[in-house]
N, C-alpha and C positions, 0 to 999 in steps of 0.2 A: 531483592533483585528480581528482575523479570527476564525470562528466557523466551526468545522468539525464534520459531522455526518456519522458514518460508519454503514454498514449493510451487511448482507449476510453470516455471519459466521454460524457455526453449526457443526454437527457430520456427518461424511461421512466415508464410507469404503475405504480402500486402493484401488487405481485404479480409484476412483471416481473423480468428479469435483465439484467445488464451484466457485461462482463469488462474489467477494466483491465489494461493492460500497462505495464511499466516496463523500458526497456532501459538498462543501465548500461555505461559505458565509462570507461577511465582506470585509476587506481591503486586497484584493489579488493584489499584484503588477503585473505589466505587464511582468516583468522578474521574473520568479520563477521556482522552481522545486517542483513537487508534487510526493510523493512516498509512498510506503508501507514498514514498518519495522515489524519485529516480535520478540517476546521474549518468549522463552521456559523456563520452570521452571529451576532455577539454572543457567541460561545462560544469557549472555549479549544481549541487543537489537541489532539486526543486520538488515542491509538493505536487502530487498527482491528485490525491483524493483523501479525505479524512471523514470519519464519523465519530460523533461525540456520544457520551453515555446516553443522553436523552434520545439519540437517534438522528440528530440533524447532520446533514452531509455538506461537504464543501468540495468543489472540483476545480481543477485548473481549467482555464478557458480552452486550452488546446485539446482537452479530452472530454469536455462537456458534451453529452449526447452520445458518446461512444463507449465510455467506461461507466461501470456501476460498482459502487462499494457497498458491501453489506456486512453485517456482523451477526454472529450467532453467540449470544452471551452465555448460553448454557455450555457451549464448547470452548468459550474464550478464543474463538477463531474469527478472523475477518477474511473476506474474499474480495478480489478485484476482478470483475468480469470485463474483459477488454475485447471489444468488437470493432470491426472495420479498422484494423490496425494499419498504420502507415509507417514508412521507413523512419520517420522522425520519432517514433515511439521506441526505437532501439536504445536501450540503456540497461544499466543494472538497477533493479527495483528493490527498494529497502522497505521493510515493515518497521513501523515506529509506534511505540506506546508512550504516551505522555500522561504520567500520573499527576493529578492536580490536587493540591492541598492549599486552600486559601489562595494567597497571592503567589505561591511558589509552585514549581513543577519539576519533575525529573523525567528525562528522556531516555528511552531504551531502544536499541536498534538491533535488527536482525543482521545476518551475514550477507544478505543480498542474493538476488537471483537474476540471472541474465535473460533478457528478452531481446531477441534479434528478429527484426522484420526485414525480409528480403523483397526486392522489387520484382 
């Protein structure tokens, strides 16, 4: 099992910044992808950003250039630096770990942290 603890959400004005953290513990495979997803009211959960074990990153078009995902492998922690926030970024943000073994994978989720951007 994998346990994920998120922190760093809150209320911020448009144009401001927040940094989310996700501390992972448990059975994290050597080959994995760790990322952030978000879900706004009435919408489906969507990928925000992800980073794989080798360090390659993937961003949603809507956050490209504004958000940066990094991982500290020594601490099993990932961070999402969010700059120039807009009201459309308001959502519950979830940390995800995908353990990969061959052609299969297991997904683990955090409890979510609320990010609210006011105009």
